[in-house]
GUTORKOL-355390 format. One record per residue (C-alpha): residue in three letters; x, y, z. Coordinates in steps of 0.05 Angstrom, whole numbers, plus 5000, padded with zeros to 4 digits. Each point is the difference from the previous one (the first is absolute). Layout:
N
ALAXYZ;...
This chain:
951
MET572242008281;PHE503550595030;ILE506149595016;ARG500249724930;TYR499450704971;THR505550255044;TYR504449424978;LEU498750154927;SER501350745011;GLY506749845033;PHE501849514944;THR498050514947;LEU504150535036;CYS506049545002;MET499349854926;LEU499650744984;LEU506150155042;LEU503749434968;TYR497950254931;TRP502050715012;GLY506349765036;CYS502049614939;ARG498550594956;SER504250455045;ILE505849514994;GLU499249974925;ASN499550754992;ARG504550205058;MET505250534981;PRO507349815011;ALA503650415052;THR505150214948;VAL497950014927;ASP505449684957;PHE500850284931;ASN501949344966;TYR494949565033;HIS494150485009;ILE500650594953;ARG503849804938;PRO494949444982;ILE494550535001;LEU503950484956;VAL502049454951;GLN493049734991;LYS496150655004;CYS504650584979;TYR506049814958;LEU496349924934;CYS499250764998;HIS505350235049;GLY505549484995;PRO506849904968;ASP497650024928;ALA500450724975;SER495949844938;SER493649865040;ARG501250475058;GLN494450495016;ALA500650715027;ASN507649925002;LEU499149675068;ARG504449425023;LEU498049595060;ASP505449484991;THR505550445028;TYR500650425063;GLU502350604960;GLY494149964952;ALA494849895054;THR502450605043;ALA501550474942;LEU496350674993;LEU494349944950;LYS497650544952;SER494250125047;GLY504850195055;ASN498349385040;ARG503749345010;ALA497449294990;ILE503249855068;ASP501250605045;LEU504249795060;LYS499550675035;HIS492550054992;THR497249294997;GLU492950244993;LYS501950384936;SER502749394965;MET496349964933;VAL500349245002;LEU495449995061;PHE495650554971;ARG499049624934;ILE499049295027;ASN494750245049;HIS496350454950;THR493049814977;ASP499850414935;PRO501249524940;ASP504250544968;MET504550065060;ILE500449315033;MET506149574990;PRO500649484973;THR495450254946;PRO493349634991;ASP501849804928;SER506149625026;LYS495349525037;LEU504850035058;VAL497450145070;LEU503750115065;THR497149645061;GLU499050365066;LYS505849625030;GLU504650224942;LYS497950735010;GLU501449955075;LEU506849684987;LEU502050564952;GLU497850535049;LYS503749695059;TRP506249894958;ILE500250744981;GLN498850205072;GLN505949575021;GLY504650364951;ALA498949624935;ALA506449605008;TRP502249754932;LYS503949374986;PRO502649674937;HIS495949394979;TRP501549445050;ALA503149554947;PHE505150544981;ILE502550075072;SER505849545018;PRO498149415044;GLU501150155074;LYS503449525048;GLN494749675044;ASN501049785072;THR497349325022;PRO500549985077;ASP498949245007;LYS506449694975;ASN497249295010;LYS494250134953;ASN500049994925;PRO499750754982;ILE494649854949;ASP495549755056;TYR501650615042;PHE497450484947;ILE494049574981;ASP497949875072;ARG500850735019;GLU495350224944;MET495049445016;LYS499850255072;ASN498850714975;GLN494249744958;GLY497049585056;LEU501249354963;THR501649315029;PRO504949534964;VAL497949284988;GLU503849385017;GLU505449674959;ALA497849574941;SER500849245003;LYS506649694978;ASN496549704939;SER497650694979;LEU506850325013;ILE504149534958;ARG495050044943;ARG500150775005;VAL507650045002;SER501149494945;PHE495250334951;LEU502250725015;LEU507449844996;THR500249484944;GLY493150024967;LEU499249265013;PRO496349595053;PRO504249635052;SER500849264989;PRO496649535050;SER506949805026;GLU501950735012;VAL493550115037;GLN501149395043;SER507150195015;PHE497850695024;LEU494349715042;ASN504849525033;ASP505250545016;SER498450245071;SER506450415007;SER499750745015;ASP503050184932;ALA495649534958;TYR496650584966;PRO506350404982;LYS503249364973;MET493949884957;VAL500250724974;ASP507449954984;LYS498849354961;TYR495250354953;LEU504350634996;ASN505749574976;SER495849594952;PRO501850074926;HIS492650124989;PHE500350655040;GLY503050354940;GLU494549754954;ARG494650295046;TRP503250685010;ALA502450074928;ARG492849944978;HIS498150585046;TRP505550424968;MET497849814930;ASP493350345014;LEU503850655012;VAL504149994935;ARG494049784956;PHE503749364982;ALA497949664935;GLU503649584949;THR496950334939;LYS498750714977;GLY492549954987;HIS496450424948;GLU499649744929;PHE505049434998;ASP501849885073;TYR507549984984;ALA504349625050;ILE504350385050;PRO506849644993;GLY502649745066;ALA493950165043;TRP500649325033;ARG507250175017;TYR497550605039;ARG495049575038;ASP505649525020;TYR504450595019;LEU494650245049;ILE499349315031;ARG507549955011;ALA500250715028;PHE494549885051;ASN502749315020;GLY506950305007;ASP497350605040;VAL503350494954;PRO499850685035;TYR494050404977;ASN504150624981;GLN504349564955;LEU493749704967;VAL497450704985;LYS506650224970;GLU500249384956;HIS493150164973;LEU501650724983;ALA507449974982;GLY502449285002;ASP503950114936;LEU503750595030;LEU502149735068;PRO507550045009;GLN499949335037;PRO494349584972;ARG497549395038;ILE502549374966;ASN496849325008;LYS506249575008;VAL496249354988;GLU496750184934;LYS505350514982;ILE494850534984;ASN499550745015;GLU494150045048;SER500150765001;GLN499050044925;LEU493849545005;GLY496750515047;THR499750504942;LEU494649584967;PHE495650445043;PHE500350494942;ALA497649494949;PHE493249855030;PRO495750584973;GLU495049804946;GLY502650084929;THR496150244940;HIS501249724931;SER500750544947;PRO497150605038;VAL498250584955;ASP503350515046;ILE506449715029;ARG501550645039;LYS493549895038;ASP501649265006;GLU506650185033;ALA496550505046;ASP495049475021;ARG505449495015;ILE504250495040;ASP493750225037;ASN498949275020;LEU507249955024;ILE499450625042;ASP493349775027;VAL502649325020;THR506550265028;GLY496450525042;LYS494949525028;THR504549405010;PHE505950325035;LEU497150655028;GLY492649885008;LEU498550634960;THR495650134940;VAL505350414964;SER496749884933;CYS494250455021;ALA504650594986;LYS500749854926;CYS495050534977;HIS500050485059;ASP502850075069;HIS497449445045;LYS493250195027;PHE501649765070;ASP507349805009;PRO506150474997;ILE502149724933;SER500550524944;THR499749904926;LYS507450174999;ASP501349435048;TYR496649534951;TYR504050234940;ALA506550005040;LEU498849255007;TYR497649954928;GLY507050214977;VAL503049435040;MET495649494966;GLU500750314931;GLY507649965005;THR499549255013;ARG500749544940;PHE497549294991;SER504949464979;PRO500649254996;ALA504749735053;SER502949315015;PRO498749765071;HIS506749644996;ILE504050634983;TYR504249945064;GLU503349354980;THR500850234928;LYS503150665023;LYS505649655039;ARG501949594939;PHE499450604955;GLU504750415043;THR505249444995;LEU499350004924;LYS500650764998;GLY506449965040;VAL503049534948;GLN497850464943;ASP502850625034;SER506749655013;LEU500349794927;LYS498350704976;ASP505150325046;LEU505449524976;VAL498750154927;LEU498350745003;LEU506350215036;ASN502650364937;TRP493350264975;MET496350215064;ASP500750754990;GLN496749974932;PHE493849625022;SER499050345068;LYS499350684965;ASN494749764952;LYS493750315029;VAL494250264959;MET496250645014;SER493949985045;ASN493349844969;THR496550534958;ASP492850064978;SER501649584939;VAL505249515027;LEU496849635058;GLY505949545010;ASN506949904969;PHE503849395024;THR506250034956;GLY503850335057;SER502349675063;ASP494050125045;LEU492549894995;ASN498550734985;ARG495650125063;TRP495649394987;LYS498649535058;SER502449294999;ASP495849545044;GLY501549285013;LEU506849744981;ALA500649904925;PHE501850704975;THR504950155057;ASP501450745007;GLU504350114939;THR500049864925;THR504249514960;LEU504850554978;GLY507149735006;ASP498149285015;PRO505649574969;ILE498449534943;PHE503949354994;ASN500449464947;LYS499949265014;LYS507450005015;ALA499050535054;ASN503450534958;LEU497550715006;VAL496850224934;GLY496750655021;PHE495450365047;GLU492450055003;SER496750644980;GLY495250315049;LYS493049735009;ALA495649825059;SER499949245000;SER496249505043;LYS505049454980;ARG506250405017;LEU501849485053;ALA495149434987;LYS493449824970;GLY494449745044;VAL500650565051;PHE494250485010;GLY500850754995;ALA496350604974;LEU502350664971;ARG495350595008;SER500450724979;PRO498550615041;ASP492850254994;PHE498750474942;ILE494050344968;ILE498349744931;ASP500650594953;LYS501649664934;ASN496549504956;ASN504949425004;ILE504949655046;GLY505649604968;VAL504449475033;TYR506249734965;ALA500749315030;SER501549264990;GLY498449385039;SER496349355006;LYS493449945037;GLY501050705027;THR494650535012;ILE499550754991;ARG494150355032;ILE497750735003;ILE496850085068;ILE495150584998;ASP497050255066;ASN502649385034;PHE495149564961;GLN502449285002;LEU494649564968;ILE502350184930;SER495949644947;TYR495550114940;PRO495250284978;ILE502650675024;TYR507049935029;GLY503049404965;GLY504750434958;LEU503650235063;THR503849345007;LYS504649654950;GLN503849355004;VAL507350014980;ASP502049394960;ASN505650224955;GLU507249895023;LYS502350564954;MET498650725017;ASP493350224973;LYS495150595005;TYR493949925044;LEU494950554988;PHE494350205048;ASP494550474977;VAL498150405062;SER496650584965;GLN493349895034;TRP503250065070;LYS503450674992;GLY500150375066;HIS500049365041;LYS505949815045;ALA503749364981;TYR506349605007;VAL503449474956;GLU501049315029;ILE504949494969;LEU500849305027;PRO502049294980;GLY494049545000;ILE492850054976;TYR493050125025;ASP495249444987;ASN492950225017;HIS503150485051;LEU504249465033;PHE507550154993;LYS504449434977;MET507449994985;PRO502849424959;LYS507349815012;ASP502450304934;ALA496250665007;PHE503950644995;VAL499450704974;GLU505050544982;VAL498750734982;LYS504450554972;TYR495350595004;VAL492850245009;ILE497450614963;SER493750414995;PHE498050324933;ASN494250234958;ASP501349784928;LYS507049744985;TRP504349515039;PHE506850295016;GLU506349735031;PRO502950385060;PRO507550125007;LEU503149325016;ILE506649815031;SER504149464967;ALA505349585035;LYS506750064965;TRP506349635019;ASN506949844973;PRO503149335014;GLN505350055055;LYS504949515027;SER497749295010;LEU496249835064;ASP500749435049;SER495649484965;LYS500449515058;LYS496950485049;ILE494750194949;LYS498349274989;VAL499249895075;TYR495250595005;LEU496149794938;GLU499149295028;LYS497550285066;LYS495350464963;GLU497149434959;ARG499249575062;TYR496450545039;GLN495550174941;SER497349295003;TYR497150155070;PHE494150384971;PRO494649524976;ASP493150204975;SER496550505045;THR493249694999;GLU496350395054;PHE498950755010;ILE495850395049;SER496550664989;SER504450485038;ILE502150725001;THR506350414990;ASP501750725013;GLY499050514946;PHE502250725001;GLY497750535050;LYS493350284979;ASN495750535033;SER492750024979;PRO495650604989;VAL493350025035;PHE494249734957;ILE494950565005;ARG493649685029;GLY503349334988;ASN500050104924;HIS506549734969;ASN499050474942;GLU499950635044;LEU506750095033;SER502750525048;LYS505750434974;GLU504549835059;LYS502149295018;VAL499649735071;PRO506649785031;ARG499749285024;SER499249965076;PHE496649615055;LEU493250215028;SER500650695030;ALA495949815061;LEU505049455018;SER506550264971;THR505650185047;GLY504050284941;LYS505749515005;PHE498049564941;ASN501950284932;LEU495749684946;ASN502250504948;VAL506049594975;SER502849784933;GLY496049365001;SER492649885017;GLY500750155075;ARG496849345020;LEU505649815049;ALA499250665036;LEU492549905001;ALA500949315031;GLU504750305053;ALA494950545016;ILE494349505008;THR504149525043;ASN503250535043;LYS498949815073;ASP497450705015;ASN494549964948;PRO493750025043;LEU495849594951;THR503749414971;TYR500749565061;ARG493350205031;VAL496749784935;PHE503649334998;VAL498949805073;ASN492750194991;ARG499649544939;VAL502849425042;TRP494950155055;HIS494550004948;HIS502049324973;LEU500149715070;PHE493650315027;GLY496050144936;LYS500050755014;GLY505850485007;ILE501250465058;VAL498750504944;GLU494249674964;THR501650344933;VAL506549634991;ASP501650334933;ASN498150705022;PHE503450345059;GLY497950684971;LEU494850475026;GLN494249594971;GLY502749365032;LYS497349745066;LEU503250215065;PRO504149465037;THR496149655055;HIS506449935040;PRO504950544978;GLU505049875056;LEU500249264982;LEU501150174927;ASP505950455018;TYR502949475047;LEU499749474945;ALA503150464948;LEU505850215044;THR501249295024;PHE499949754929;VAL505650484981;LYS503949855063;GLU499549254987;GLY503250074932;TYR493650034958;SER498749265015;MET493149794978;LYS500349335037;LYS501850345066;LEU494150474991;ILE495149434985;ARG502749585057;GLN498950555051;ILE492850124976;VAL498349264997;LEU502849875070;SER495550545030;GLU493949835042;THR496050454954;PHE501349524942;LYS498449385040;ARG493050205021;THR493949594979;THR495550264944;LYS493750035044;GLY499550685033;MET496450165065;GLU493050274988;SER501350645038;SER506350144961;VAL496749854933;LYS494550505015;LYS505050555017;ASP504949834944;PRO496049624947;LEU505650084947;ASN505249755050;HIS504650604988;TYR503249885068;LEU501149244993;SER496649745063;PHE499449354959;TYR503549734939;PRO496450194935;LEU496549444962;ARG503849924935;ARG498149674934;LEU505649644964;GLU502650384939;ALA499049704931;GLU506949694996;SER499849715070;LEU493249704988;ARG502249654936;ASP506649795031;ALA496449735061;ILE495549574956;LEU506249724964;SER503449895067;VAL494549635037;SER498449584938;GLY507349774998;ASN501050294930;LEU504650595017;ASP506750024966;SER504250405050;THR505850114952;LEU502750715003;PHE501750464941;GLY500049894925;LYS496350224939;SER492550125008;VAL495049464984;PRO495550244943;VAL493250235024;HIS494249524988;ILE495650284944;THR492749825007;SER495150004942;PHE497350675025;MET506850354997;ASN500950324932;GLY503150634974;ARG506050304965;GLY506849735018;LYS497149325020;PRO505849535014;GLY501249424953;ARG499149485054;SER496349935065;GLY503349805065;PRO497449415041;MET493850125042;ASP503849885065;GLY506050424980;GLU504349375005;GLY498650035074;ARG504550615008;ARG498450565049;SER495850564971;ILE505950484999;TYR503249554946;VAL493950004954;GLU500750494942;MET496550675009;ARG497950264931;ARG496550675000;ASN495049814946;PHE498749305029;LEU499550065075;ASP498449375039;PRO492549995016;PHE500949685068;MET505150535021;SER495650574974;ALA493849735035;PHE503850035066;ASP502450714990;ARG507149944974;PRO500850714971;ILE500550164927;PRO507350234990;PHE499650734978;THR502150385063;THR502049895072;PHE495349585043;GLY502849985070;LYS493149835025;ARG495949504962;THR492550074995;VAL496649455040;THR493249854969;ASN494649505018;VAL496449854935;PRO496249414970;ALA505649874949;GLN504549765056;ALA495049485025;LEU498549794929;ILE507349914981;LEU501349585063;MET493949594983;ASN500949904925;ASP507250134979;PRO502949364969;PHE506550145037;ILE496549945068;HIS496549354979;ASN506549724974;GLN503750165065;ALA494549685042;ALA500949374958;VAL507650035009;MET499050045075;VAL495649385000;LYS505449634962;LYS505250245049;MET495649765058;ASN499249324969;GLU507449944987;THR501650135073;GLY495849405019;ILE495750375049;SER493749595015;GLY494250115046;PHE495250584996;THR502550375062;ALA507349944979;ARG498450284932;ILE496350595029;GLN505850145046;TRP504949974942;ILE495850504960;TYR499250485059;GLN507349985018;ARG502050194930;ALA494550504985;PHE499050345068;SER506449835039;ARG496049675056;ASN496149385018;PRO492449984992;SER495550015061;GLU495349435016;GLU494250424975;GLU503650134934;ILE501349264990;ILE492649855010;SER498250564952;ALA505149754949;ARG497049305003;SER493150284987;PHE502650404941;TYR503749394974;GLU493549605001;SER496350554962;LEU505549994947;LYS499449254996;LYS492650064983;LYS501550534949;HIS504749544962;GLN495849375005;GLY499649604936;LYS507050204975;ASP505949544987;LYS501649675067;LYS507550014985;LEU499850764995;LEU494550125052;ASP504650075060;GLU504750474964;MET494350434975;ILE497050065070;TRP506750205032;LYS501550474942;ASP493550385013;PHE501349985075;ILE506950314993;HIS497650504947;THR494850255050;HIS505450125052;PHE503950434951;ASN493950465003;LEU499650065075;LYS501450665035;GLU505349675044;PHE503949804939;ILE499450674965;TYR501250445062;LEU505250045056;ILE495449865059;
């Protein structure tokens, strides 16, 4: 009895020691308290609401977000942090007080400091209260990796595992590895032949060869383009009342696939998104003859669009806010939009920073654009050369007269006068209007005799019809009742764009657009009296808008002499007329040669049948601050356009004559920017491991999570820049690491110490994303159409999907067998299968998808007609292959569904299940009995964890 008691006492003592030992490890103070990793999180969560960056909510005029504020002399004569007399620091006095009126944080805030947090603050102050900028705003530091024979990724991961007392697990099986790599790199399962080839390859470089195969697969771009589409809130319709189409959205999707397959440098990709229309050397697809860089600007077209908003100024503010929000999160991992109404509560982003970017977006205009403009431009330049030569030949004796014919600059009443030789400060985008008027263009009769000169007007048919171009005025404030345009044309359009509102239509805004269908000059009158005080510009272009889709028939053109603004009576501004006196006869042979060339080149421009929703540069615009975010309460002073002050090095001037987008793109992609490349490599890590090194992939600000491996993150970011911003090189290095190749079953001791697997002692168990799950079903059933690119397949509309903007026809249930990325994504009619498996609703950036486990997922896999149909297709495929024998069929199913052969136990279990299904279907048509049994058998396997997860 005594012995037993002694044993129990010793055991109990050991348990107590172990318990308190664990507690001491958990609560142990670091030797040196680090501001970023120990102190800043406390201040952000417990102090910044009242003592942070936002002056509007700051209490007692005390700032704890800056060293200067925290050590400043207070009215009481004390300091929040007193470095000379630590014990007198008011921070320590208040956090340790017991009086509810004195303790900080205040009881009504519901925030409480733990004992460990108090001890950390005290030790930090005792050690000198060393202050650092937020870790994400400090430039990445070069990291040393002593073992040159080891993948640096494994060096950093293994070092941290050792520090945490964790043990790594063994490498996963070859079957698991090829399935993991295939799904993560291409979004598709490996084929049985690919699996067998890898299993049979016993060479030392078998794994790297397999990885390279999937990196170079054309399906790689489809997988990684879909990740990117989550960031830019990709959709093919605008949502809201009528779910209007976004022209060319599918072109953007194909652009992404080509970019990722071609390993376009990431800095180039970012520049194309923000300023692809402004790049001095755009990236041209030589096969399709399209301007890839221009396609990137569809990024600006993806915000939701409201039909007939009552307040279009607010509508513009909401759309620009979304652009700033998505730009900040996607490229910088910052919630810039939080500074719309006040200085950011936590991050060093001021309201002025927000409105400095607002001006950039406000100075950007939307415009149709032809994806084939590159090829058209080359032909157009040839035609222009012929026209210029012809004009030079004829105008030799009259050049002085016409070159001096310039009109006065615009006035409040004359918005544009095109009877002179130039475009009167208006911007000509596209090709049609060129950069000058028709003044002085020679007129010939059928015999090639000169009969006169054209008077001045802006003309889209100056060189040829069938060429796109737009003429747009500078911005102005509407201060008169009417705008008048003196114009002629056929199937041309004049629009008054107020507050950048594009979805012009009745019942409210229909009068702001007019079609020009009179080949004689006529007056086009716009009543703008109800929009006095709003900013606007006039847009004139050949072609028409049909339900907000721009079309340009071959014979479309528009010409305009002047644009005026008036209250009551139309008036004609001073016009210039072209006068000439016949001179000596000209060389008619030369003229005929030029005219024949001109006619031949004009025939090169057929109907322009396709246009994308793109952007063009407006005029430089600085925005006032919206007081408390209210667009009706503006600050007196305007904020110069600039990059974020916390990141700006001062060498990027956004305050230019245009929008400033190109300078913004240069600032974001600058190699010294501490955020851009950290954010991107972290996104790649997240997609490969299911969790980023920084878990909050869209928020690297003060409320974001701290990196689990900061040195590794810096190493990856710096290497990424050094390797030429190559995404494929980055992925390859990660996937070749031992860390990536570990099995998904962690050691019990490690799981207890690190239950969330922050330190990657084993590979995280991953569920397939919605698209991969659907594509896998199509692939294993044999119904996958692996064709790349092309217009989207209409989404399948079920009987439960109703609402405004419902498409006229439904797409096929199986999406024509195309991969999920090619199935139309309509905002008002989202695919139920995709939604059930957590594909995000496209309204903001989603770098990290929510992963739920809800009954709807099991129900949709059990009952969705698409799943049943694909199971039947797989049975048909199995029968067509001529596979007979129960075991052979089970092996065939397992090889396709799970990338492995079944075990003996699984074959026995499958036979038992088969027999139970046979009993279930007894009494049914014998001809169909076998197919029904196998259909149910396969359908069941679509629901198994091993099919849905990467095991």
